[in-house]
MMTF fields as JSON, N, C-alpha, C and O atoms, coordinates in Angstrom:
{
  "mmtfVersion": "1.0.0",
  "mmtfProducer": "UNKNOWN",
  "numBonds": 519,
  "numAtoms": 520,
  "numGroups": 130,
  "numChains": 1,
  "numModels": 1,
  "chainsPerModel": [1],
  "groupsPerChain": [130],
  "chainIdList": ["A"],
  "bondAtomList": [4, 2, 8, 6, 12, 10, 16, 14, 20, 18, 24, 22, 28, 26, 32, 30, 36, 34, 40, 38, 44, 42, 48, 46, 52, 50, 56, 54, 60, 58, 64, 62, 68, 66, 72, 70, 76, 74, 80, 78, 84, 82, 88, 86, 92, 90, 96, 94, 100, 98, 104, 102, 108, 106, 112, 110, 116, 114, 120, 118, 124, 122, 128, 126, 132, 130, 136, 134, 140, 138, 144, 142, 148, 146, 152, 150, 156, 154, 160, 158, 164, 162, 168, 166, 172, 170, 176, 174, 180, 178, 184, 182, 188, 186, 192, 190, 196, 194, 200, 198, 204, 202, 208, 206, 212, 210, 216, 214, 220, 218, 224, 222, 228, 226, 232, 230, 236, 234, 240, 238, 244, 242, 248, 246, 252, 250, 256, 254, 260, 258, 264, 262, 268, 266, 272, 270, 276, 274, 280, 278, 284, 282, 288, 286, 292, 290, 296, 294, 300, 298, 304, 302, 308, 306, 312, 310, 316, 314, 320, 318, 324, 322, 328, 326, 332, 330, 336, 334, 340, 338, 344, 342, 348, 346, 352, 350, 356, 354, 360, 358, 364, 362, 368, 366, 372, 370, 376, 374, 380, 378, 384, 382, 388, 386, 392, 390, 396, 394, 400, 398, 404, 402, 408, 406, 412, 410, 416, 414, 420, 418, 424, 422, 428, 426, 432, 430, 436, 434, 440, 438, 444, 442, 448, 446, 452, 450, 456, 454, 460, 458, 464, 462, 468, 466, 472, 470, 476, 474, 480, 478, 484, 482, 488, 486, 492, 490, 496, 494, 500, 498, 504, 502, 508, 506, 512, 510, 516, 514],
  "bondOrderList": [1, 1, 1, 1, 1, 1, 1, 1, 1, 1, 1, 1, 1, 1, 1, 1, 1, 1, 1, 1, 1, 1, 1, 1, 1, 1, 1, 1, 1, 1, 1, 1, 1, 1, 1, 1, 1, 1, 1, 1, 1, 1, 1, 1, 1, 1, 1, 1, 1, 1, 1, 1, 1, 1, 1, 1, 1, 1, 1, 1, 1, 1, 1, 1, 1, 1, 1, 1, 1, 1, 1, 1, 1, 1, 1, 1, 1, 1, 1, 1, 1, 1, 1, 1, 1, 1, 1, 1, 1, 1, 1, 1, 1, 1, 1, 1, 1, 1, 1, 1, 1, 1, 1, 1, 1, 1, 1, 1, 1, 1, 1, 1, 1, 1, 1, 1, 1, 1, 1, 1, 1, 1, 1, 1, 1, 1, 1, 1, 1],
  "groupList": [{"groupName": "MET", "atomNameList": ["N", "CA", "C", "O"], "elementList": ["N", "C", "C", "O"], "formalChargeList": [0, 0, 0, 0], "bondAtomList": [1, 0, 2, 1, 3, 2], "bondOrderList": [1, 1, 2], "singleLetterCode": "M", "chemCompType": "L-PEPTIDE LINKING"}, {"groupName": "SER", "atomNameList": ["N", "CA", "C", "O"], "elementList": ["N", "C", "C", "O"], "formalChargeList": [0, 0, 0, 0], "bondAtomList": [1, 0, 2, 1, 3, 2], "bondOrderList": [1, 1, 2], "singleLetterCode": "S", "chemCompType": "L-PEPTIDE LINKING"}, {"groupName": "GLU", "atomNameList": ["N", "CA", "C", "O"], "elementList": ["N", "C", "C", "O"], "formalChargeList": [0, 0, 0, 0], "bondAtomList": [1, 0, 2, 1, 3, 2], "bondOrderList": [1, 1, 2], "singleLetterCode": "E", "chemCompType": "L-PEPTIDE LINKING"}, {"groupName": "ARG", "atomNameList": ["N", "CA", "C", "O"], "elementList": ["N", "C", "C", "O"], "formalChargeList": [0, 0, 0, 0], "bondAtomList": [1, 0, 2, 1, 3, 2], "bondOrderList": [1, 1, 2], "singleLetterCode": "R", "chemCompType": "L-PEPTIDE LINKING"}, {"groupName": "TYR", "atomNameList": ["N", "CA", "C", "O"], "elementList": ["N", "C", "C", "O"], "formalChargeList": [0, 0, 0, 0], "bondAtomList": [1, 0, 2, 1, 3, 2], "bondOrderList": [1, 1, 2], "singleLetterCode": "Y", "chemCompType": "L-PEPTIDE LINKING"}, {"groupName": "ASP", "atomNameList": ["N", "CA", "C", "O"], "elementList": ["N", "C", "C", "O"], "formalChargeList": [0, 0, 0, 0], "bondAtomList": [1, 0, 2, 1, 3, 2], "bondOrderList": [1, 1, 2], "singleLetterCode": "D", "chemCompType": "L-PEPTIDE LINKING"}, {"groupName": "ALA", "atomNameList": ["N", "CA", "C", "O"], "elementList": ["N", "C", "C", "O"], "formalChargeList": [0, 0, 0, 0], "bondAtomList": [1, 0, 2, 1, 3, 2], "bondOrderList": [1, 1, 2], "singleLetterCode": "A", "chemCompType": "L-PEPTIDE LINKING"}, {"groupName": "ILE", "atomNameList": ["N", "CA", "C", "O"], "elementList": ["N", "C", "C", "O"], "formalChargeList": [0, 0, 0, 0], "bondAtomList": [1, 0, 2, 1, 3, 2], "bondOrderList": [1, 1, 2], "singleLetterCode": "I", "chemCompType": "L-PEPTIDE LINKING"}, {"groupName": "LEU", "atomNameList": ["N", "CA", "C", "O"], "elementList": ["N", "C", "C", "O"], "formalChargeList": [0, 0, 0, 0], "bondAtomList": [1, 0, 2, 1, 3, 2], "bondOrderList": [1, 1, 2], "singleLetterCode": "L", "chemCompType": "L-PEPTIDE LINKING"}, {"groupName": "GLY", "atomNameList": ["N", "CA", "C", "O"], "elementList": ["N", "C", "C", "O"], "formalChargeList": [0, 0, 0, 0], "bondAtomList": [1, 0, 2, 1, 3, 2], "bondOrderList": [1, 1, 2], "singleLetterCode": "G", "chemCompType": "PEPTIDE LINKING"}, {"groupName": "VAL", "atomNameList": ["N", "CA", "C", "O"], "elementList": ["N", "C", "C", "O"], "formalChargeList": [0, 0, 0, 0], "bondAtomList": [1, 0, 2, 1, 3, 2], "bondOrderList": [1, 1, 2], "singleLetterCode": "V", "chemCompType": "L-PEPTIDE LINKING"}, {"groupName": "PRO", "atomNameList": ["N", "CA", "C", "O"], "elementList": ["N", "C", "C", "O"], "formalChargeList": [0, 0, 0, 0], "bondAtomList": [1, 0, 2, 1, 3, 2], "bondOrderList": [1, 1, 2], "singleLetterCode": "P", "chemCompType": "L-PEPTIDE LINKING"}, {"groupName": "THR", "atomNameList": ["N", "CA", "C", "O"], "elementList": ["N", "C", "C", "O"], "formalChargeList": [0, 0, 0, 0], "bondAtomList": [1, 0, 2, 1, 3, 2], "bondOrderList": [1, 1, 2], "singleLetterCode": "T", "chemCompType": "L-PEPTIDE LINKING"}, {"groupName": "LYS", "atomNameList": ["N", "CA", "C", "O"], "elementList": ["N", "C", "C", "O"], "formalChargeList": [0, 0, 0, 0], "bondAtomList": [1, 0, 2, 1, 3, 2], "bondOrderList": [1, 1, 2], "singleLetterCode": "K", "chemCompType": "L-PEPTIDE LINKING"}, {"groupName": "GLN", "atomNameList": ["N", "CA", "C", "O"], "elementList": ["N", "C", "C", "O"], "formalChargeList": [0, 0, 0, 0], "bondAtomList": [1, 0, 2, 1, 3, 2], "bondOrderList": [1, 1, 2], "singleLetterCode": "Q", "chemCompType": "L-PEPTIDE LINKING"}, {"groupName": "PHE", "atomNameList": ["N", "CA", "C", "O"], "elementList": ["N", "C", "C", "O"], "formalChargeList": [0, 0, 0, 0], "bondAtomList": [1, 0, 2, 1, 3, 2], "bondOrderList": [1, 1, 2], "singleLetterCode": "F", "chemCompType": "L-PEPTIDE LINKING"}, {"groupName": "TRP", "atomNameList": ["N", "CA", "C", "O"], "elementList": ["N", "C", "C", "O"], "formalChargeList": [0, 0, 0, 0], "bondAtomList": [1, 0, 2, 1, 3, 2], "bondOrderList": [1, 1, 2], "singleLetterCode": "W", "chemCompType": "L-PEPTIDE LINKING"}],
  "groupTypeList": [0, 1, 2, 3, 4, 3, 5, 6, 7, 2, 3, 8, 3, 6, 9, 9, 7, 10, 6, 8, 11, 12, 5, 12, 10, 4, 9, 8, 10, 6, 10, 6, 6, 5, 3, 6, 6, 10, 2, 3, 10, 4, 2, 10, 13, 6, 3, 5, 11, 13, 14, 11, 8, 11, 8, 15, 10, 6, 1, 10, 2, 14, 6, 2, 8, 7, 6, 5, 10, 5, 5, 10, 6, 3, 3, 8, 0, 14, 16, 15, 16, 11, 9, 6, 8, 12, 7, 10, 8, 3, 13, 13, 11, 6, 4, 2, 12, 3, 6, 6, 6, 9, 9, 5, 12, 7, 9, 10, 3, 10, 11, 9, 5, 11, 10, 8, 3, 2, 8, 6, 1, 14, 6, 9, 11, 8, 12, 9, 12, 1],
  "groupIdList": [1, 2, 3, 4, 5, 6, 7, 8, 9, 10, 11, 12, 13, 14, 15, 16, 17, 18, 19, 20, 21, 22, 23, 24, 25, 26, 27, 28, 29, 30, 31, 32, 33, 34, 35, 36, 37, 38, 39, 40, 41, 42, 43, 44, 45, 46, 47, 48, 49, 50, 51, 52, 53, 54, 55, 56, 57, 58, 59, 60, 61, 62, 63, 64, 65, 66, 67, 68, 69, 70, 71, 72, 73, 74, 75, 76, 77, 78, 79, 80, 81, 82, 83, 84, 85, 86, 87, 88, 89, 90, 91, 92, 93, 94, 95, 96, 97, 98, 99, 100, 101, 102, 103, 104, 105, 106, 107, 108, 109, 110, 111, 112, 113, 114, 115, 116, 117, 118, 119, 120, 121, 122, 123, 124, 125, 126, 127, 128, 129, 130],
  "secStructList": [7, 7, 6, 2, 2, 2, 2, 2, 2, 2, 2, 2, 2, 6, 6, 7, 7, 3, 3, 7, 7, 5, 6, 6, 5, 7, 7, 3, 3, 3, 3, 6, 6, 7, 2, 2, 2, 2, 2, 2, 2, 2, 2, 2, 6, 6, 7, 7, 6, 6, 1, 7, 7, 7, 3, 3, 7, 1, 1, 1, 1, 4, 4, 4, 1, 1, 5, 7, 7, 7, 2, 2, 2, 2, 2, 2, 2, 2, 2, 2, 7, 1, 1, 1, 7, 7, 3, 3, 3, 7, 5, 7, 6, 6, 1, 7, 7, 6, 6, 6, 6, 6, 7, 1, 7, 3, 3, 3, 3, 7, 7, 1, 7, 2, 2, 2, 2, 2, 2, 2, 2, 2, 1, 1, 1, 3, 3, 3, 7, 7],
  "xCoordList": [-0.68, 0.082, 1.666, 1.932, 2.513, 3.327, 4.806, 4.95, 5.768, 6.768, 7.357, 8.115, 6.947, 7.371, 6.292, 6.728, 4.999, 3.878, 4.088, 4.065, 4.438, 4.853, 6.237, 6.24, 7.287, 8.092, 7.633, 8.075, 6.061, 5.77, 4.9, 4.835, 3.929, 3.872, 4.427, 4.115, 5.276, 7.004, 7.405, 7.79, 7.301, 8.112, 7.151, 7.73, 5.832, 4.868, 4.962, 5.497, 4.431, 4.482, 5.879, 5.676, 7.277, 7.821, 8.34, 9.424, 7.194, 7.197, 7.672, 7.699, 8.03, 8.743, 8.175, 8.143, 7.949, 7.059, 7.759, 8.867, 6.582, 6.29, 5.997, 5.503, 6.267, 6.145, 5.255, 5.264, 3.853, 3.114, 2.465, 1.646, 1.701, 1.097, -0.561, -1.279, -1.424, -2.665, -3.506, -2.99, -4.289, -5.584, -5.373, -6.162, -4.185, -3.847, -1.989, -1.502, -1.423, 0.416, 0.766, 0.038, 1.875, 2.667, 2.627, 3.033, 2.055, 1.953, 3.194, 3.895, 3.237, 4.201, 3.079, 2.132, 3.823, 2.714, 3.313, 4.52, 2.316, 3.005, 1.138, 0.037, 1.633, 0.922, -0.17, 0.627, -0.695, -1.816, -1.723, -1.752, -1.589, -2.078, 0.147, 0.521, 0.958, 2.314, 2.586, 2.655, 2.844, 3.295, 4.805, 4.897, 5.459, 6.799, 7.232, 8.15, 6.474, 6.185, 5.264, 5.617, 4.643, 4.041, 4.803, 5.015, 5.311, 6.197, 7.659, 7.988, 8.306, 8.527, 8.594, 9.233, 7.439, 6.592, 6.513, 6.986, 5.629, 6.026, 7.305, 7.481, 8.714, 10.07, 10.719, 11.528, 10.249, 10.508, 9.692, 10.3, 8.454, 8.131, 8.046, 7.428, 8.82, 8.86, 7.575, 7.538, 6.734, 5.164, 4.981, 5.382, 3.878, 3.612, 2.677, 1.525, 4.187, 2.696, 1.736, 1.188, 0.993, -0.013, -1.374, -2.319, -1.071, -1.39, -2.252, -1.386, -3.559, -3.413, -3.065, -2.747, -2.865, -2.992, -3.528, -3.498, -4.343, -5.764, -4.824, -3.62, -6.198, -6.078, -6.78, -7.963, -5.549, -6.3, -7.144, -6.694, -8.164, -8.83, -9.099, -9.411, -9.118, -9.589, -11.096, -11.354, -11.642, -13.694, -14.473, -14.071, -15.444, -16.679, -16.756, -16.886, -16.599, -16.471, -15.403, -15.564, -14.176, -12.798, -13.283, -14.264, -13.353, -13.741, -14.288, -14.101, -15.424, -16.359, -15.672, -15.989, -14.779, -13.831, -13.365, -13.425, -12.801, -11.896, -12.313, -11.64, -13.862, -14.713, -16.091, -16.463, -16.725, -18.292, -18.795, -17.89, -19.716, -20.057, -21.294, -22.148, -21.228, -22.97, -23.804, -23.104, -25.098, -26.056, -25.27, -25.112, -24.687, -24.461, -23.454, -23.613, -22.022, -20.972, -20.526, -19.463, -22.011, -22.516, -23.605, -23.67, -24.031, -24.105, -22.876, -22.718, -21.83, -20.883, -19.692, -18.88, -19.83, -18.838, -19.666, -19.072, -21.373, -21.467, -20.995, -19.882, -21.45, -21.374, -19.882, -19.654, -18.88, -17.795, -16.397, -15.282, -16.867, -15.817, -16.118, -17.164, -15.147, -13.712, -13.562, -14.257, -12.535, -11.827, -11.595, -11.836, -11.165, -9.704, -10.886, -10.586, -11.869, -12.928, -11.931, -11.601, -11.514, -11.757, -13.023, -13.849, -12.877, -14.217, -13.37, -12.549, -13.92, -13.516, -14.65, -15.567, -14.264, -15.315, -14.438, -13.212, -15.705, -15.123, -14.823, -15.592, -13.463, -13.084, -13.308, -13.679, -12.82, -14.039, -12.705, -11.546, -13.133, -11.698, -11.029, -9.991, -11.704, -11.067, -9.955, -9.25, -9.786, -8.685, -7.459, -7.534, -6.646, -5.264, -4.599, -4.626, -4.105, -3.678, -2.447, -2.852, -1.439, -1.19, -1.134, -0.66, -1.58, -2.193, -3.072, -3.125, -3.878, -4.669, -4.352, -5.24, -2.862, -2.762, -3.115, -3.019, -3.797, -4.854, -5.842, -6.358, -6.509, -7.673, -8.862, -8.256, -9.583, -10.836, -11.977, -12.848, -11.061, -11.035, -10.336, -9.212, -10.851, -9.422, -11.183, -12.374, -9.429, -9.434, -9.459, -8.445, -10.754, -10.295, -10.894, -11.599, -10.258, -10.862, -10.548, -9.753, -11.216, -11.438, -10.685, -11.348, -9.559, -8.475, -8.904, -9.266, -8.866, -8.899, -8.241, -8.739, -6.926, -6.238, -6.787, -6.818, -7.218, -7.463, -6.364, -6.667, -4.839, -3.504, -3.083, -2.316, -3.58, -3.124, -4.622, -4.552, -5.743, -6.916, -6.27, -5.488, -6.069, -4.806, -4.348, -4.88, -2.901, -2.264, -3.174, -3.06, -3.955, -4.812, -5.958, -6.534, -6.073, -6.884, -6.287, -6.761, -4.912, -3.534, -3.169, -3.56, -2.729, -1.845, -2.66, -2.476, -3.936, -5.007, -4.995, -4.583, -5.56, -5.697, -3.434, -2.604, -3.687, -2.687, -2.695, -3.839, -1.434, -1.481, -0.9, 0.106, -1.541, -1.09, -1.346, -2.489, 0.15, 0.361, 1.506, 2.671, 0.727, 2.064, 2.849, 3.949],
  "yCoordList": [35.906, 34.493, 34.914, 35.938, 34.663, 35.164, 34.517, 33.391, 35.28, 34.003, 32.829, 31.926, 32.977, 31.699, 30.757, 29.767, 31.05, 29.946, 29.643, 28.413, 30.359, 30.311, 28.905, 27.793, 29.808, 27.993, 26.883, 25.85, 26.942, 25.73, 24.674, 23.498, 25.795, 24.559, 24.16, 23.266, 25.027, 24.125, 23.275, 22.558, 23.277, 22.18, 20.93, 19.863, 20.835, 20.302, 19.713, 18.605, 20.351, 20.002, 19.58, 18.561, 19.818, 18.965, 17.878, 17.352, 17.405, 15.754, 15.661, 14.71, 17.137, 17.449, 17.256, 16.027, 17.5, 17.58, 18.83, 19.141, 19.738, 21.214, 20.914, 19.813, 22.146, 22.429, 22.701, 22.561, 23.335, 24.227, 24.889, 25.093, 26.106, 25.732, 25.169, 25.817, 24.065, 24.746, 24.209, 23.628, 24.227, 24.678, 24.488, 24.834, 23.892, 23.771, 23.529, 23.77, 22.972, 22.73, 23.32, 23.471, 23.627, 23.266, 21.137, 20.057, 21.498, 20.013, 20.182, 21.171, 18.536, 18.479, 17.83, 17.11, 18.687, 18.398, 17.833, 17.649, 17.533, 17.038, 16.348, 16.174, 16.147, 16.468, 14.629, 13.82, 14.326, 13.181, 12.527, 11.322, 12.861, 11.744, 11.261, 10.776, 11.617, 11.047, 10.165, 10.616, 9.135, 7.536, 8.33, 8.788, 8.426, 8.849, 9.943, 10.04, 10.711, 12.456, 11.945, 12.36, 11.479, 10.4, 9.344, 9.217, 8.403, 7.877, 8.323, 7.75, 9.761, 10.583, 11.216, 11.384, 11.36, 12.628, 10.74, 10.782, 9.241, 8.326, 8.246, 8.208, 8.203, 8.039, 9.421, 9.455, 9.978, 11.412, 11.497, 11.571, 11.513, 11.236, 9.924, 9.713, 8.945, 8.276, 7.031, 6.222, 7.131, 6.769, 6.08, 5.711, 5.013, 3.438, 3.603, 3.904, 3.139, 2.711, 2.08, 1.918, 1.325, 1.056, 2.043, 1.538, 3.328, 3.914, 5.338, 5.888, 5.809, 6.564, 7.582, 7.715, 9.025, 9.966, 10.7, 11.054, 11.408, 12.749, 13.744, 13.979, 14.256, 15.523, 16.529, 16.679, 17.508, 18.79, 18.727, 17.955, 19.043, 19.648, 20.866, 21.162, 21.845, 22.5, 22.942, 23.827, 22.364, 22.35, 21.209, 20.239, 21.463, 20.341, 19.163, 17.94, 20.261, 19.452, 18.603, 17.382, 19.195, 17.904, 17.52, 16.902, 17.421, 16.249, 15.048, 13.863, 16.083, 14.997, 13.661, 12.527, 14.47, 14.07, 12.706, 11.701, 12.547, 11.441, 10.686, 9.832, 11.17, 9.982, 10.385, 11.556, 9.569, 9.523, 10.273, 11.045, 11.115, 11.791, 12.053, 12.869, 11.086, 10.95, 12.462, 13.472, 12.493, 14.023, 13.78, 14.888, 12.78, 12.951, 14.11, 15.192, 13.86, 14.309, 15.761, 16.38, 16.088, 17.016, 18.739, 19.838, 18.551, 18.685, 18.901, 20.07, 17.884, 18.712, 19.683, 20.378, 19.534, 20.018, 21.706, 22.727, 21.549, 22.695, 22.997, 23.514, 22.872, 23.336, 23.549, 24.759, 22.892, 22.986, 23.61, 23.744, 23.918, 23.45, 25.454, 26.001, 26.126, 25.468, 25.513, 26.182, 24.682, 24.56, 23.097, 22.149, 22.979, 22.113, 20.348, 19.425, 20.493, 19.05, 18.398, 18.908, 17.294, 16.135, 14.796, 14.386, 14.482, 13.922, 12.711, 12.887, 11.53, 9.764, 9.136, 8.481, 9.6, 8.702, 7.851, 7.785, 6.818, 6.088, 6.506, 7.065, 6.164, 6.791, 5.611, 4.442, 6.76, 6.02, 5.315, 5.657, 4.299, 3.587, 3.692, 3.071, 4.631, 4.895, 6.144, 6.443, 6.766, 7.802, 7.186, 7.09, 6.884, 6.015, 7.432, 8.647, 6.728, 7.609, 6.27, 5.321, 6.509, 5.957, 6.494, 5.851, 7.584, 8.062, 7.31, 7.186, 6.764, 6.094, 4.713, 4.113, 4.311, 2.767, 1.839, 1.001, 1.431, 0.122, 0.153, -0.398, 0.621, 1.253, 1.646, 2.645, 1.723, 1.828, 3.217, 3.562, 3.741, 5.191, 6.058, 5.908, 7.161, 8.798, 9.756, 10.069, 9.715, 11.415, 12.798, 13.43, 13.217, 14.305, 16.191, 16.436, 16.918, 18.604, 19.297, 19.022, 20.26, 21.968, 22.661, 23.116, 22.62, 23.603, 25.131, 25.683, 25.804, 27.212, 28.286, 29.364, 27.75, 28.552, 28.801, 27.949, 29.637, 30.447, 29.496, 28.414, 30.18, 29.898, 28.557, 28.286, 27.287, 26.135, 25.899, 24.727, 26.356, 25.503, 25.691, 24.81, 27.477, 27.359, 26.738, 26.117, 26.294, 24.973, 23.549, 22.798, 23.479, 22.02, 21.958, 21.015, 23.436, 23.996, 23.841, 23.674, 24.001, 24.238, 22.567, 22.053, 21.879, 20.8, 20.011, 19.591, 19.702, 18.597, 18.5, 19.458, 16.976, 17.344, 16.482, 15.822, 17.286, 17.449, 16.409, 16.057, 15.462, 15.256, 15.957, 16.653, 15.785, 16.785, 16.316, 15.967, 16.022, 15.779, 16.345, 16.734, 16.21, 17.218, 16.551, 16.826],
  "zCoordList": [-7.178, -6.518, -5.983, -6.613, -5.337, -5.307, -5.051, -4.575, -5.387, -6.639, -5.499, -5.851, -4.289, -3.293, -4.134, -4.722, -4.18, -4.748, -5.747, -5.803, -7.24, -8.179, -8.471, -8.998, -7.758, -7.23, -6.955, -7.458, -5.577, -6.137, -6.362, -6.005, -7.393, -8.381, -9.717, -10.505, -9.731, -10.527, -10.652, -11.575, -8.8, -8.387, -8.228, -8.432, -7.914, -7.871, -9.053, -9.076, -10.406, -11.367, -11.78, -12.44, -11.752, -11.97, -11.346, -11.598, -10.158, -9.374, -7.684, -6.902, -7.532, -6.421, -4.787, -4.722, -4.13, -2.976, -2.889, -3.325, -1.998, -0.661, 0.077, 0.321, 1.018, 2.857, 2.255, 1.032, 3.138, 2.451, 3.01, 2.113, 4.777, 5.029, 5.231, 4.469, 6.11, 6.021, 6.878, 7.833, 6.832, 7.72, 9.386, 10.265, 9.53, 10.57, 11.272, 12.376, 10.028, 10.375, 9.163, 8.181, 9.294, 8.108, 7.275, 7.703, 6.263, 5.689, 4.64, 4.429, 3.899, 2.911, 2.156, 2.473, 0.32, -0.575, -1.687, -1.839, -2.547, -3.425, -4.316, -3.796, -5.805, -6.669, -6.625, -7.098, -6.484, -6.086, -7.009, -6.757, -8.298, -9.118, -9.653, -10.72, -8.56, -9.136, -8.7, -7.557, -8.587, -7.819, -7.458, -6.319, -7.977, -7.093, -6.366, -5.552, -6.76, -5.575, -4.314, -3.21, -4.346, -3.097, -2.539, -1.334, -3.65, -3.093, -1.785, -0.746, -2.582, -1.499, 0.22, 1.259, -0.492, 0.529, 2.108, 3.243, 1.324, 2.426, 2.963, 4.181, 1.709, 2.341, 3.45, 4.378, 3.067, 4.337, 5.399, 6.466, 5.475, 6.974, 7.66, 8.704, 6.879, 7.327, 7.54, 8.467, 6.59, 6.56, 6.281, 5.177, 7.41, 7.342, 5.49, 5.178, 4.504, 3.107, 3.117, 2.027, 4.586, 4.392, 5.42, 6.026, 5.326, 5.752, 4.498, 3.818, 4.25, 3.433, 3.628, 4.81, 2.667, 2.558, 2.338, 1.16, 3.236, 2.627, 1.696, 1.603, 0.975, -0.627, -0.376, -0.071, -0.609, -1.227, -1.998, -2.844, -2.319, -3.673, -3.579, -2.425, -4.401, -5.286, -4.66, -3.844, -5.08, -4.794, -4.258, -3.616, -4.576, -4.358, -5.788, -5.835, -6.877, -7.813, -8.028, -8.024, -8.243, -8.443, -7.062, -7.474, -5.973, -5.394, -5.697, -5.424, -6.705, -7.482, -8.631, -8.991, -8.83, -10.277, -9.591, -10.299, -7.977, -7.856, -6.743, -6.168, -6.374, -5.617, -5.292, -5.374, -4.982, -4.694, -4.288, -4.602, -3.649, -3.25, -2.839, -3.185, -1.917, -1.815, -0.675, -0.603, 0.048, 0.124, 1.441, 1.953, 2.242, 3.686, 3.364, 3.93, 2.133, 2.432, 1.509, 1.553, 0.508, 0.127, 1.127, 0.576, 2.049, 3.112, 3.978, 4.332, 4.462, 5.265, 4.646, 5.256, 3.548, 2.644, 2.351, 2.001, 2.66, 2.22, 3.308, 3.201, 4.557, 6.085, 5.949, 5.969, 5.83, 6.228, 5.57, 6.074, 4.328, 3.617, 3.166, 3.516, 2.49, 2.774, 4.329, 5.093, 4.659, 6.178, 6.617, 5.868, 7.741, 7.598, 8.052, 8.81, 7.402, 7.537, 6.557, 5.486, 7.003, 5.98, 5.689, 6.504, 4.711, 4.539, 3.517, 2.618, 4.046, 3.385, 2.907, 3.403, 1.568, 0.489, -0.072, 0.018, -1.022, -1.567, -2.826, -3.608, -3.034, -4.186, -5.712, -5.811, -6.801, -7.823, -8.351, -8.113, -9.09, -9.374, -10.598, -10.829, -11.588, -12.457, -12.165, -13.129, -11.119, -10.323, -9.529, -8.304, -10.024, -9.599, -8.416, -8.612, -7.33, -6.159, -5.233, -4.563, -5.412, -4.173, -2.828, -1.891, -2.724, -1.539, -0.576, 0.648, -1.826, -1.551, -0.601, 0.004, -0.588, -0.035, -0.226, 0.671, -1.662, -1.929, -1.951, -2.923, -1.207, -0.663, -1.426, -1.81, -1.784, -1.579, -1.99, -2.789, -0.547, -0.024, -0.244, -0.723, 0.061, 0.305, 1.209, 1.209, 1.978, 2.635, 1.983, 1.689, 1.778, 1.057, 1.993, 2.972, 1.17, 1.94, 0.937, 0.038, 1.095, 0.289, 1.79, 2.722, 1.756, 2.533, 2.586, 1.547, 3.77, 4.193, 3.294, 2.968, 2.928, 2.215, 1.275, 0.387, 1.152, -1.028, -1.849, -2.35, -1.904, -2.279, -2.371, -3.294, -1.271, -1.439, -2.217, -2.585, -2.583, -3.823, -4.31, -4.666, -4.822, -6.347, -6.665, -7.585, -6.212, -6.554, -6.892, -7.861, -5.929, -6.429, -7.511, -8.054, -7.621, -9.083, -10.632, -11.756, -10.007, -11.094, -11.043, -12.09, -10.409, -10.03, -10.685, -11.827, -9.716, -9.525, -8.486, -7.833, -7.625, -5.867, -5.753, -6.378, -4.388, -3.467, -2.674, -2.385, -1.976, -0.983, 0.096, -0.039, 1.232, 2.902, 3.612, 3.906, 4.462, 5.636, 6.703, 6.618, 7.532, 8.452, 8.363, 8.843]
}
């Protein structure tokens, strides 16, 4: 992993936000479980606080830790992940993230970029907005 990405993981773990390439554009990324960091993403983007943010996860297994994955979603994951498909799933009640905007669903994606997947593996699910 390059020095740039080592810096990114350190910033994320310290509650920061970083801009990173995603499957389609550069996105603002924060640790999804860090409420203050996710709030900063909303502020920087001037995003409606009632609009949820999608999450990048490292794997199907990580997605299963935060959301209920049904058979249809699992087939989509097998066909299109890693890649640019975000799947909206029912969030597990025990998983708390400001990125859900108070809702009971969450959009999740395993990104195509292996470094972004590694960051999600190390730091946990990440917000990802353009």
